[in-house]
Each structure stands twice: as C-alpha cells, then as structure tokens.
C-alpha positions, 0 to 999 in steps of 0.5 A: 540752902536758904535757912532762916532762924528765929531766936529760940534755936540760936539761944538753946544751942548756945546754952549747951555749947553746940552753937557751931552745929548751925554753921556745920549743918546749914552753912549760912543763916538768915535772921530778921532784925527783930531776932538779932535784937532779941538775941544780941541786944536784949540777951546781952551777956546771955547764951547766944548773944556773943555768938550771934554778934560775931558770927560772919555766917549769920546775915541780918536781912530786912523784912520787906512786907511789914504789913504781913509782920503786923498781921502776925503780931496779934499771935506771935512776938516780933522775932517769930513774926519777922522770921516767918515773913522773911522765910516766905519772902526768901522762899527759904528751904527751912525755918528754924523755930522752937515755939509751938504757936509759931511753928503752927503758923509757919506750917499753915503758910507752907514753910518747912520747919525744924527746931533745936531738937531737929537740928540735934537729931540731924547732927547725930545722924551726920556724925557731928555729935555722938549722942543727943540724950545728954544734950536733951538733959542739958537743955532741960536743965537750962530751962528748955520746955519739952514734954516727956513725949517730945523728949522720948520722940527725939531720942527715938528719932536719933536711935537712942530710944531704948537706952535707959530712962530719963 
C-alpha cells in the first residue's frame, strides 16, 4: 500500500502520543520535501519533528511535476501542494491530509484520502487503541480544529457515539 502524508496527521498524532499508529496501520509513509521541512525544520522542538526525523519508515520523495505544484500553490501551502502532486505521481492508495481545502482539491483529483480522525477510527476498529473519545479530547486540547459535528461523527464511526456527552 502506497500512502503519502501531509504534515497535519504527522503532527497531530505525535501531539497525542500516537505517532506509531501510522507505522502500525500503513507500514511505510512517503512525504515530499516540503512536508519534511514543515514538520522537522520549521517545527523543531515541537510534536512530530523528532518522530519524523528518526522514522526510518518515512521516506522523502522528490516531486517531479514542479509546475503542477506551482499551480496548486494559489490555493494551498507548499506541503499540501507537494503531497497532492506526489500522491498523484506515485499513484498512491491513500493520502493523509487534514486541511479541508487540501482534501477538496485531492478529492477533485480522484485521490483517496483520510486524516487524523480517519486514522484513529481505523486504529480502533483494528484493536490498536481501545477508544477514540479521549484522543479526540486531547486533540481538541492541543488546538486541533474540529467541529462538534465532526467530533460526534468520528465517535459514531468508532462505535462510541452513544457514550455520554462532550
């Protein structure tokens, strides 16, 4: 399975201490140079930086179609643009991206996508974590942007929808 990641899920899962779920679920990840730069260089000392820097299962792959990246830069940041183009170039099975604008662009290009919440839901369904609700709460406390509707939808998809309130 070929999985390309943007910075958001890498950082978010590191923030809540569940970065290793990425390797457990996907084996290897591919990231473009702009994503590595964003997480490791610009994010030095922050969650995700050290984890990505030392993860031998995360491979940095140069994007070949730089013009395609430039065309996306009108709407997206460098990491999102490169991740979408890399996913297309590698014919990726999955793109990990949280940002809604980037997800819409990826979808319009026919890419299969998921993000931090989708990763947590799959991890729960595979028995790698026992519950997502406490992790969703930790994401919110760390500044992860998520609507009440998305919070509840994630809980429902993880079969935790009827367990109390926020």
